[in-house]
C-alpha positions in Angstrom: 85.4 -57.2 1.8 86.4 -55.0 -1.1 83.8 -53.3 -3.2 86.2 -53.3 -6.1 85.6 -55.9 -8.7 81.9 -56.3 -7.9 78.9 -55.7 -10.1 77.7 -52.4 -8.6 74.7 -50.9 -10.3 75.3 -47.6 -12.0 74.3 -44.7 -9.8 73.7 -42.5 -12.9 71.0 -44.7 -14.4 67.9 -43.9 -12.3 68.0 -40.3 -13.4 68.4 -41.2 -17.1 65.7 -43.8 -16.9 63.1 -41.6 -15.1 63.4 -37.8 -15.3 66.1 -37.8 -17.9 69.5 -36.0 -18.0 70.1 -32.3 -18.3 71.7 -31.5 -21.6 72.8 -28.1 -23.0 69.7 -27.6 -25.0 67.6 -28.2 -21.8 69.2 -25.1 -20.2 67.4 -21.8 -20.7 68.6 -18.3 -19.8 66.4 -15.2 -19.6 66.6 -13.2 -22.8 68.3 -15.9 -24.8 68.6 -15.4 -28.5 69.0 -18.3 -31.0 71.8 -18.8 -33.6 71.2 -20.4 -37.0 74.1 -21.0 -39.2 74.1 -20.6 -43.0 76.1 -23.4 -44.5 77.6 -23.9 -47.9 75.5 -26.0 -50.2 78.4 -26.6 -52.6 81.6 -28.5 -51.9 84.1 -26.1 -53.4 83.6 -22.6 -54.6 84.7 -19.0 -54.5 82.3 -16.7 -52.6 81.6 -13.7 -54.9 79.0 -12.1 -52.8 76.8 -12.4 -49.7 73.5 -10.4 -49.5 72.0 -10.4 -46.0 69.7 -7.4 -46.6 66.5 -9.4 -46.9 67.4 -11.7 -44.0 68.0 -8.8 -41.6 64.5 -7.6 -42.3 62.8 -10.9 -41.5 60.6 -11.1 -38.4 62.5 -11.7 -35.1 66.0 -11.2 -36.6 68.4 -9.5 -34.3 71.5 -9.6 -36.4 73.2 -11.4 -39.3 76.9 -11.8 -39.3 79.4 -12.7 -42.1 83.2 -13.1 -41.9 83.5 -9.3 -42.5 82.0 -8.6 -39.1 83.8 -11.2 -37.1 87.0 -9.8 -35.5 88.4 -13.1 -34.2 91.2 -15.1 -35.8 90.9 -18.6 -37.3 90.6 -21.7 -35.3 93.6 -23.4 -33.7 96.7 -23.5 -36.0 96.3 -26.2 -38.6 98.6 -29.2 -38.8 100.2 -27.6 -41.8 100.3 -23.9 -42.6 98.8 -22.2 -44.5 95.6 -24.3 -44.2 93.7 -22.4 -41.5 90.0 -22.9 -40.8 88.2 -19.5 -40.6 85.3 -19.2 -38.2 83.2 -18.1 -41.1 84.2 -18.6 -44.7 85.9 -15.6 -46.2 86.6 -15.9 -49.9 86.1 -19.7 -50.4 84.0 -22.6 -49.1 85.7 -26.1 -49.0 82.9 -28.6 -48.1 79.2 -28.9 -48.0 78.4 -27.7 -44.5 81.2 -25.1 -44.3 80.1 -22.0 -42.3 79.1 -18.9 -44.3 77.0 -16.7 -42.1 75.2 -16.6 -38.7 71.6 -15.5 -38.2 70.6 -14.4 -34.7 66.9 -14.4 -33.9 64.3 -14.3 -31.1 63.2 -17.9 -31.8 64.7 -20.9 -33.6 62.0 -21.0 -36.2 62.5 -17.4 -37.1 66.2 -18.1 -37.5 65.6 -21.0 -39.9 63.3 -18.8 -42.0 65.7 -15.9 -42.1 68.7 -18.2 -43.0 66.9 -19.1 -46.2 67.0 -15.5 -47.2 70.8 -15.1 -47.0 71.8 -15.0 -50.6 75.2 -16.3 -51.4 76.8 -16.1 -54.8 79.2 -18.9 -55.6 81.7 -19.4 -58.4 82.0 -23.2 -58.5 85.4 -24.8 -58.4 86.3 -28.4 -59.1 85.4 -30.6 -56.1 88.0 -33.0 -54.7 86.6 -36.1 -53.1 89.1 -38.8 -54.0 92.2 -39.0 -51.8 94.3 -40.5 -54.5 93.3 -37.6 -56.8 94.3 -35.2 -54.0 97.9 -36.4 -54.4 98.1 -35.0 -57.9 97.5 -31.4 -56.7 95.5 -30.7 -59.9 92.8 -29.3 -57.6 94.1 -27.4 -54.6 91.8 -27.0 -51.6 94.2 -24.4 -50.0 95.9 -22.7 -53.0 98.3 -20.8 -50.7 99.8 -24.0 -49.5 100.6 -25.1 -53.0 99.8 -28.7 -52.1 97.0 -30.9 -50.7 99.5 -32.8 -48.5 99.2 -31.7 -44.9 101.2 -34.4 -43.1 103.6 -37.2 -43.9 105.5 -40.0 -42.1 108.1 -42.0 -44.0 107.7 -42.6 -47.7 105.7 -45.4 -49.4 107.7 -48.6 -49.5 110.5 -47.1 -47.3 111.4 -47.2 -43.7 109.7 -44.7 -41.4 112.2 -42.2 -40.0 109.7 -41.3 -37.2 109.9 -44.7 -35.5 111.2 -45.1 -32.1 114.9 -45.5 -31.3 114.9 -49.1 -30.1 113.9 -50.8 -33.4 113.2 -48.3 -36.2 110.8 -49.4 -38.8 112.6 -50.9 -41.7 115.1 -52.7 -39.5 115.1 -56.3 -38.3 114.5 -57.1 -34.7 118.3 -57.5 -34.2 118.9 -54.0 -35.6 120.4 -55.1 -38.9 119.5 -52.8 -41.8 116.7 -53.9 -44.3 116.5 -51.9 -47.5 113.2 -51.4 -49.4 114.4 -53.6 -52.2 115.1 -56.6 -50.1 112.4 -56.0 -47.5 110.6 -59.3 -48.3 113.8 -61.4 -48.7 113.3 -64.8 -47.2 109.5 -64.7 -47.6 108.1 -67.7 -49.4 104.7 -66.0 -49.7 103.8 -62.3 -49.9 100.2 -61.2 -50.0 99.2 -57.7 -51.0 95.9 -55.9 -50.6 94.3 -52.4 -51.1 92.0 -51.8 -48.1 89.5 -49.1 -47.6 88.8 -48.2 -44.0 85.8 -46.0 -44.9 84.7 -42.7 -43.5 82.1 -42.9 -40.8 80.0 -40.5 -38.8 80.1 -40.3 -35.0 76.3 -39.9 -34.7 76.0 -39.2 -30.9 72.4 -39.2 -29.9 72.9 -35.7 -28.5 74.0 -33.4 -31.3 76.3 -30.5 -30.6 75.0 -27.5 -28.6 76.3 -24.3 -27.0 74.9 -21.6 -24.8 76.9 -18.5 -23.9 76.5 -15.4 -21.8 78.8 -12.6 -20.6 78.7 -11.3 -17.1 78.9 -7.6 -16.2 82.5 -8.3 -15.1 83.4 -9.3 -18.7 83.6 -13.0 -17.9 82.3 -15.6 -20.4 80.1 -18.4 -19.2 79.5 -21.1 -21.8 77.6 -24.4 -21.6 78.8 -27.0 -24.1 78.4 -30.6 -25.1 82.0 -31.5 -24.9 84.3 -34.3 -23.7 86.5 -32.0 -21.7 85.3 -28.8 -20.0 88.8 -27.5 -19.3 90.0 -28.2 -22.8 87.0 -26.3 -24.1 87.7 -23.5 -21.7 91.3 -23.1 -22.8 90.3 -23.1 -26.5 87.6 -20.5 -26.0 90.0 -18.4 -23.9 92.6 -18.5 -26.8 89.9 -17.6 -29.4 88.6 -14.6 -27.4 92.0 -13.5 -26.2 91.2 -14.0 -22.6 92.9 -15.5 -19.6 91.4 -18.9 -18.9 90.2 -17.6 -15.5 87.9 -15.3 -17.4 86.1 -18.2 -19.0 83.7 -20.5 -17.2 82.7 -23.7 -19.0 80.0 -26.1 -17.9 79.5 -29.4 -19.5 76.4 -31.0 -18.1 75.1 -34.4 -19.1 76.6 -35.3 -22.5 74.7 -37.7 -24.8 77.7 -39.4 -26.4 80.9 -38.1 -27.9 83.0 -41.0 -29.3 86.0 -38.8 -29.6 84.5 -36.3 -32.0 83.5 -34.0 -29.1 87.0 -33.6 -28.0 87.5 -30.8 -30.5 86.3 -27.2 -30.1 84.4 -26.3 -33.2 84.0 -22.9 -34.9 80.3 -22.8 -33.9 81.2 -22.9 -30.2 83.5 -19.9 -30.6 81.0 -18.0 -32.6 78.2 -18.5 -30.2 80.3 -16.9 -27.4 81.3 -14.0 -29.7 77.7 -13.4 -30.8 76.5 -13.3 -27.2 79.0 -10.5 -26.6 77.9 -8.6 -29.7 74.2 -8.6 -28.8 74.6 -8.2 -25.1 72.4 -11.2 -24.2 72.7 -15.0 -24.0 72.9 -16.9 -27.3 72.2 -20.5 -27.9 72.8 -22.9 -30.9 71.8 -26.5 -31.2 72.5 -28.3 -34.5 70.0 -30.4 -36.4 70.7 -34.0 -37.2 71.4 -33.1 -40.8 73.9 -30.4 -39.7 75.6 -33.0 -37.5 75.9 -35.4 -40.4 77.6 -33.0 -42.7 79.5 -30.6 -40.3 80.4 -32.6 -37.2 83.8 -34.4 -37.4 83.9 -37.7 -39.3 86.1 -40.7 -38.4 88.5 -43.2 -40.0 88.8 -42.4 -43.8 92.0 -44.3 -44.6 93.0 -45.9 -47.8 95.6 -48.6 -46.9 98.0 -50.5 -49.1 99.4 -53.5 -47.2 101.8 -56.3 -47.9 102.5 -59.2 -45.6 105.2 -61.9 -46.1 106.2 -65.1 -44.4 106.9 -68.8 -44.8 104.6 -71.6 -45.8 104.7 -73.0 -42.3 102.9 -69.9 -41.1 105.7 -67.7 -39.8 105.2 -64.0 -40.5 108.5 -62.2 -41.4 107.8 -58.8 -42.9 104.9 -56.3 -43.0 104.5 -53.1 -44.9 101.6 -50.6 -44.5 101.2 -47.4 -46.5 98.4 -45.2 -45.5 96.6 -42.4 -47.4 94.6 -40.4 -44.8 91.7 -38.2 -45.8 91.9 -35.2 -43.4 88.8 -33.5 -44.9 88.8 -29.8 -45.8 90.7 -28.5 -42.8 93.6 -30.5 -41.3 93.4 -30.8 -37.6 93.4 -34.0 -35.5 92.3 -36.2 -38.5 95.6 -35.5 -40.3 97.5 -37.0 -37.3 95.5 -40.2 -37.0 98.2 -42.2 -38.9 100.6 -41.6 -36.0 98.5 -43.9 -33.9 98.2 -46.4 -36.7 101.9 -46.5 -37.0 102.4 -47.1 -33.2 100.2 -50.2 -33.4 101.1 -51.4 -36.9 102.5 -54.8 -35.9 99.7 -55.6 -33.5 100.0 -58.7 -31.3 102.6 -60.4 -33.6 106.3 -60.9 -33.4 107.2 -59.7 -36.9 110.8 -58.9 -37.4 110.5 -56.3 -40.1 107.8 -53.6 -40.3 107.7 -50.6 -42.5 105.1 -47.8 -42.2 104.4 -44.7 -44.2 101.5 -42.3 -44.3 100.4 -39.2 -46.3 97.5 -37.1 -45.1 95.7 -34.9 -47.7 92.9 -32.4 -47.6 89.8 -32.8 -49.7 86.5 -30.9 -50.2 84.8 -33.0 -47.5 83.9 -32.7 -43.8 87.0 -32.5 -41.6 88.1 -35.8 -40.0 88.7 -36.1 -36.3 89.1 -38.7 -33.6 86.5 -41.5 -33.6 86.4 -44.3 -31.1 89.8 -45.8 -31.3 91.3 -43.0 -33.4 94.0 -44.6 -35.5 94.3 -47.9 -33.6 91.2 -49.6 -35.1 92.6 -48.8 -38.5 95.9 -50.5 -37.7 94.1 -53.7 -36.5 91.7 -53.7 -39.4 94.6 -53.7 -41.9 96.8 -56.2 -40.1 94.0 -58.7 -39.3 92.7 -58.6 -42.8 96.2 -59.4 -44.1 96.7 -62.2 -41.7 93.6 -63.9 -43.0 94.7 -63.3 -46.6 98.1 -64.9 -45.7 96.4 -67.9 -44.1 94.2 -68.4 -47.1 97.2 -68.2 -49.4 99.2 -70.9 -47.5 96.1 -73.1 -46.8 96.3 -72.8 -43.1 93.6 -72.1 -40.6 93.7 -68.4 -39.5 93.7 -69.4 -35.9 96.8 -71.5 -36.4 98.6 -68.7 -38.2 98.0 -66.4 -35.3 99.1 -69.0 -32.7 102.5 -69.3 -34.4 103.2 -65.5 -34.4 102.1 -64.1 -31.0 104.5 -62.1 -28.9 105.3 -64.4 -26.0 104.4 -63.4 -22.4 108.0 -63.6 -21.4 108.9 -60.9 -23.9 107.2 -58.1 -22.0 107.8 -55.2 -21.7 108.0 -55.6 -25.5 109.1 -53.0 -27.9 107.6 -53.5 -31.4 109.4 -52.6 -34.6 107.9 -49.1 -34.8 109.2 -48.3 -31.3 106.1 -48.8 -29.2 106.6 -50.5 -25.8 103.8 -52.7 -24.6 103.4 -53.2 -20.9 102.0 -56.8 -20.6 99.9 -59.3 -22.5 98.9 -62.9 -22.9 97.7 -62.9 -26.4 97.6 -66.7 -27.0 95.5 -67.2 -23.9 92.9 -64.7 -25.1 92.6 -66.4 -28.4 92.3 -69.9 -26.8 89.5 -68.6 -24.6 87.7 -67.2 -27.7 88.2 -70.5 -29.5 86.9 -72.5 -26.6 83.8 -70.4 -25.8 82.8 -70.1 -29.5 83.1 -73.8 -30.1 85.4 -73.0 -33.0 86.0 -76.5 -34.3 82.2 -77.2 -34.3 81.7 -74.0 -36.3 84.2 -75.1 -38.9 82.5 -78.5 -39.2 79.2 -76.8 -39.8 80.8 -74.6 -42.4 82.2 -77.6 -44.2 78.8 -79.3 -44.2 77.0 -76.2 -45.7 79.6 -75.8 -48.3 79.4 -79.5 -49.3 75.7 -79.3 -49.5 75.8 -76.1 -51.5 73.3 -74.4 -49.2 71.9 -70.9 -49.9 72.9 -69.8 -46.4 76.7 -70.1 -46.0 78.6 -69.7 -42.7 81.4 -67.3 -42.2 83.8 -67.4 -39.2 86.0 -64.3 -38.6 88.9 -64.1 -36.2 90.6 -61.0 -34.9 93.3 -60.6 -32.3 94.3 -57.1 -31.2 96.3 -54.9 -29.0 95.7 -51.2 -28.6 97.1 -48.2 -26.7 95.1 -46.4 -24.0 96.0 -43.3 -22.2 98.5 -42.3 -24.9 99.8 -38.8 -24.0 97.3 -38.8 -21.1 99.4 -36.5 -19.0 98.0 -35.5 -15.6 94.6 -35.6 -14.1 93.0 -34.0 -11.1 91.0 -35.8 -8.4 89.9 -34.8 -5.0 87.8 -36.3 -2.2 86.1 -34.4 0.6 84.1 -35.9 3.5 81.4 -33.4 4.6 80.2 -32.7 8.1 77.0 -34.7 7.4 79.1 -37.8 6.6 78.5 -37.7 2.9 81.5 -37.4 0.5 82.1 -35.4 -2.6 84.5 -36.4 -5.4 85.7 -33.9 -7.9 87.3 -35.1 -11.1 88.8 -33.6 -14.2 87.4 -36.4 -16.3 84.2 -35.7 -18.2 81.8 -38.7 -18.6 79.5 -39.2 -21.5 78.2 -42.6 -20.7 81.2 -44.3 -19.1 79.8 -44.6 -15.6 82.4 -42.4 -13.8 79.9 -41.4 -11.1 79.7 -45.0 -10.0 83.3 -46.0 -10.6 84.8 -43.0 -8.8 82.4 -43.4 -5.9 83.5 -47.1 -5.6 87.1 -46.0 -5.3 86.3 -43.5 -2.6 84.1 -46.0 -0.8 86.8 -48.6 -0.8 89.0 -46.3 1.3 86.5 -44.5 3.4 83.7 -47.1 3.9 81.1 -44.5 3.0 78.4 -46.2 0.8 78.5 -45.3 -2.9 75.0 -43.9 -2.7 76.3 -41.3 -0.2 79.1 -40.1 -2.5 78.5 -37.4 -5.1 80.8 -37.0 -8.1 81.2 -33.6 -9.5 82.7 -32.9 -13.0 82.3 -30.8 -16.1 82.4 -27.4 -14.4 85.6 -25.4 -14.5 84.6 -23.3 -11.5 83.9 -26.4 -9.4 86.8 -28.5 -10.6 90.0 -26.5 -10.9 91.7 -28.4 -13.7 91.3 -31.5 -15.8 92.1 -33.3 -19.1 88.7 -34.6 -19.9 87.8 -37.9 -21.4 89.3 -39.5 -24.5 91.7 -42.2 -25.6 90.3 -44.5 -22.9 92.4 -42.6 -20.3 89.9 -42.0 -17.5 90.3 -44.9 -15.1 94.0 -45.2 -15.3 94.6 -41.4 -14.8 91.5 -39.9 -13.3 90.5 -43.0 -11.4 94.0 -43.3 -9.9 93.9 -39.6 -8.9 90.6 -40.2 -7.0 92.0 -43.4 -5.5 95.0 -41.6 -4.2 93.0 -38.7 -2.9 90.7 -41.0 -1.0 93.7 -42.7 0.6 95.1 -39.3 1.6 91.8 -38.1 3.1 91.6 -41.2 5.3 95.2 -40.6 6.5 94.4 -37.0 7.3 91.2 -38.1 9.1 93.3 -40.6 11.2 95.6 -37.8 12.2 92.7 -35.6 13.4 91.0 -38.6 15.1 94.2 -39.3 16.9 94.2 -35.8 18.3 90.6 -36.1 19.3 91.2 -39.5 21.0 94.5 -38.4 22.5 96.3 -41.3 21.0 99.2 -42.0 18.6 98.1 -41.9 15.0 99.8 -45.2 14.5 97.3 -46.8 16.9 94.2 -45.3 15.2 92.3 -47.5 12.7 89.2 -46.9 10.6 86.3 -49.3 11.0 85.0 -49.1 7.4 81.8 -51.0 8.3 80.7 -48.6 11.1 82.5 -45.6 9.7 84.3 -44.9 12.9 87.9 -44.2 13.9 89.1 -45.8 17.1 92.2 -47.0 18.8 93.1 -50.5 17.7 91.7 -53.0 20.2 89.4 -50.4 21.8 86.4 -50.0 19.5 84.0 -48.7 22.2 85.5 -45.2 22.1 85.7 -43.7 18.6 84.9 -40.8 16.4 82.6 -40.9 13.4 83.3 -39.4 10.0 81.0 -36.4 10.7 82.8 -35.7 13.9 86.2 -35.8 12.3 85.0 -33.7 9.3 83.6 -31.0 11.6 86.8 -30.9 13.6 89.0 -30.7 10.5 86.9 -28.2 8.5 89.6 -27.6 5.8 87.6 -28.6 2.7 85.8 -26.4 0.2 82.5 -27.4 1.8 83.7 -27.4 5.4 84.8 -31.1 5.6 88.1 -32.9 5.5 89.6 -33.1 2.0 92.6 -34.1 -0.1 93.4 -33.6 -3.7 95.8 -35.2 -6.1 97.2 -34.5 -9.6 98.2 -37.9 -10.9 100.7 -38.0 -13.8 101.0 -41.1 -15.9 104.6 -42.3 -16.5 103.7 -44.9 -19.2 100.7 -45.9 -21.3 98.9 -49.2 -21.2 98.0 -51.8 -23.9 94.7 -53.7 -23.6 94.3 -56.7 -25.8 91.9 -59.4 -26.8 90.5 -61.8 -29.3 87.1 -61.7 -31.1 85.4 -64.4 -33.1 82.4 -63.4 -35.3 79.9 -65.7 -37.0 77.8 -64.5 -40.0 75.1 -66.2 -42.0 75.4 -65.1 -45.6 72.5 -65.5 -48.0 74.1 -66.4 -51.3 71.1 -65.3 -53.3 70.8 -61.8 -51.9 74.3 -61.1 -50.5 72.9 -60.2 -47.1 75.2 -61.0 -44.2 73.5 -61.5 -40.9 75.7 -61.3 -37.8 74.8 -64.4 -35.7 77.4 -64.4 -32.9 80.2 -62.4 -31.5 82.5 -63.9 -28.9 84.7 -61.2 -27.3 87.6 -61.8 -25.0 88.9 -58.4 -23.8 91.7 -57.9 -21.3 91.8 -54.4 -19.9 93.8 -55.2 -16.8 92.1 -55.3 -13.4 88.4 -54.7 -13.7 86.9 -52.2 -11.3 83.2 -52.9 -12.1 82.3 -55.9 -14.4 78.9 -54.3 -15.1 80.4 -51.1 -16.5 83.2 -53.1 -18.2 80.7 -55.2 -20.1 78.6 -52.1 -21.0 81.7 -50.5 -22.6 82.6 -53.6 -24.5 79.0 -54.0 -25.8 79.0 -50.5 -27.1 82.3 -51.0 -28.8 81.2 -54.3 -30.4 78.1 -52.6 -31.8 80.1 -49.8 -33.4 82.7 -52.1 -34.7 80.2 -54.5 -36.3 78.3 -51.5 -37.7 81.3 -50.3 -39.5 82.0 -53.7 -40.9 78.4 -54.3 -42.2 76.5 -51.0 -42.4 78.0 -47.6 -41.9 79.7 -45.4 -44.4 79.7 -41.7 -45.2 79.6 -41.2 -49.0 79.8 -38.3 -51.5 78.8 -38.0 -55.1 81.3 -36.9 -57.7 80.4 -33.2 -57.1 81.2 -33.5 -53.4 77.6 -33.6 -52.2 77.1 -35.8 -49.2 74.7 -38.7 -50.0 74.4 -39.8 -46.4 73.2 -36.5 -44.8 70.6 -37.9 -42.5 69.7 -41.1 -40.7 67.4 -42.2 -43.5 70.4 -42.6 -45.8 73.1 -43.4 -43.3 72.6 -46.9 -42.0 72.9 -46.4 -38.3 73.1 -49.6 -36.3 70.3 -50.7 -34.0 69.6 -53.6 -31.7 67.7 -55.3 -34.6 71.0 -55.8 -36.5 72.9 -57.2 -33.5 73.0 -60.5 -31.7 73.4 -60.9 -27.9 77.1 -60.6 -27.4 79.1 -63.2 -25.6 81.7 -61.5 -23.5 84.6 -63.2 -21.7 86.5 -61.5 -19.0 90.3 -61.9 -18.7 92.4 -59.8 -16.4 96.2 -59.2 -16.8 96.9 -56.4 -14.4 99.3 -53.7 -15.7 102.3 -52.7 -13.7 101.9 -49.1 -14.9 99.5 -47.9 -12.2 98.4 -49.0 -8.7 95.0 -50.1 -9.9 96.4 -52.5 -12.5 93.8 -51.0 -14.8 93.9 -50.3 -18.5 91.3 -48.6 -20.7 88.4 -50.5 -22.2 86.1 -47.9 -23.9 87.5 -48.4 -27.4 88.6 -52.1 -27.3 85.3 -53.5 -28.6 85.5 -51.3 -31.6 89.0 -52.3 -32.4 88.6 -56.1 -32.2 85.1 -56.4 -33.7 85.5 -54.6 -37.0 88.0 -57.0 -38.6 86.4 -60.0 -37.0 83.1 -59.3 -38.7 84.8 -58.3 -42.0 86.9 -61.5 -41.9 83.7 -63.5 -41.3 82.0 -62.1 -44.4 85.1 -62.8 -46.6 85.4 -66.3 -45.0 81.8 -67.1 -46.0 82.8 -66.5 -49.6 86.4 -67.8 -49.6 85.5 -71.2 -51.0 84.3 -69.5 -54.2 87.6 -67.7 -54.7 86.7 -64.3 -53.1 89.7 -63.0 -51.2 88.5 -59.5 -50.0 85.4 -57.4 -49.6 85.8 -53.8 -48.5 83.7 -52.4 -45.7 80.8 -51.9 -45.3 80.0 -55.4 -46.5 76.6 -54.4 -47.8 74.4 -56.9 -49.7 75.2 -55.0 -52.9 78.9 -55.1 -52.3 78.8 -58.8 -51.5 76.8 -59.6 -54.6 79.3 -57.7 -56.7 82.1 -59.7 -55.1 80.2 -62.9 -55.9 79.7 -61.8 -59.5 83.4 -61.0 -59.8 84.5 -64.5 -59.0 83.2 -65.6 -62.4 80.5 -67.9 -63.7 82.4 -71.0 -63.1 82.6 -70.5 -59.3 78.9 -69.6 -59.2 77.9 -72.6 -61.2 79.7 -74.8 -58.7 77.3 -73.6 -56.0 74.3 -74.3 -58.3 75.6 -77.8 -59.2 76.2 -78.6 -55.5 72.7 -77.4 -54.6 71.1 -79.5 -57.4 
């Protein structure tokens, strides 16, 4: 019987639930000094002077550094030159939280005290918070660039020249040209909407932390809370001008990342540099307030969308123009629209699709990848537009979707922006969601409440989605070694931060070897233990790292069979592995055999003296999970409060390795998706000061705001890899956000409300209600009376 596909309890959990994990801040080195960063308290200003005299005289202060003392170059080249990010601000600060100086002290408390005595003279400059204002270039964040635009694709209202060769954006499915002027020709109805996909904070429970020390041999060892130890190693090597072999990175337990910990930040580079300057270990751990203003933010798109079709529900043309806020320094955030473009047409067979994007810099925290990274933004826009279209033509939103899905027979399907989907059964996913939710009954209850004019109205939101996982995933390392004591060791280049890799990879190794999962150790996050790796991000791990482990496990069994054949003086073709007993024997002669320990001792070619095999697996194509979500909200018409009552989620990520882990990943995604729709949002005042700089002001979601999710499994194996698996880590986020937003708008639709931007807070909903006019509100009162 196969272990795969079974609900195997996570092997990681006993440690986390009892003694706890080991995070960077838990690690202490003798003689360690502490780093406290001085950050800008103003959004945009020239630095006219920095006085560190008093700070250097404070108790316990070892050193104070400004940009003048740092002999390292800027961070990785920006998306557009010249917009580099210095390690410490030189002549200008560009957002509240920008790094100005570093205080090194004997204790953390001493560093905090001394940092308050670093005196910085600023000459304030005009802040730039609004992305539309950034387009005017009246205020330049990087004057040497002469513009705030840092990346572009296509032009608003025109075809995207960066689309794929099969069906470039702006062309019909048959390849015939479609100009901007006649783009919506043949459409009986065209709906248009300005959509805000708001800026959010990643908020991992473990904030960033780094601990660095230099050996007598000049080798840097650095502990970091990162999603990819090898990626961090390479970035640090570049920054310090070292060969990667001269840098050793350890990423122990990581308390959440959500994409934002894929980047190497200036603080991590500076901690290593400081350790070298003072000749002793140095550690930095940010505060929660630092994390909120300086750790990479997500989303931050302003979208202008138009969707056209016929009155019988057929979608014909879709245009999406994106204005992306990259924050003060353009790195990955400026490139997020490239992922939005790839998934612009979603699950629908729309003949004509146009996409354009412009990324701009502002005097705000830099934007980076955040769970889904560009794909949720595409789904949020399209699913909002489909609901608007359905309302305009008077058709149920489920029915509109049914009439426009890409058919299963069309796969592999290349969408109008050149993205080729592997496989999908979109209609089936929606029908499952409709059935499980009791959709018709929900609509009947909604009609009853509306007719009665009840204070608590019902909103039903639908979302169908497809996303890309493993995009640009490249190659991943995996190895399996069976030790002389019969245990096994798996090494992986992936870097878990809650995904359950220790259990999943052990299951794959157990499937081949028969060794129980509890006797298999999974090693990761140490560049001296694992030779190479791509880390974890973009929902790549199972389909790249898992396949590598799966193949390595198969190879180690084959090598063991060869050695067992020699020991049994038999043909290798006649030797079989009894996975139950863990013994190799000649087929039909089980009485005489060799155990795993015996074979491992005889082989002795592994790093730990056992029998081993390693694989570097390269993906040849990406995968496209899909699903359908239905959300139900109860909306109090007197207060504007929307309470999420139900979420039914059908998610198809190909073949499921472990349903328990699968459901956990979906649950986490649903929580974050619902949180963006209802609660979360990073905001700034007109001067560029963050108004959500802590968890008292930023409405972080908790279990109290969430219902018990109803998840439905659906498996459509992908032909792209031998496991048939796709990624699932971001799927819940992608489907849930528009489903919940659509539910809120649906609860108000009978009053004439057509759109409510996220987050749908009580205040925003009340303003929407007020905006429909006294006549609509009086209808509610009259019906209630």
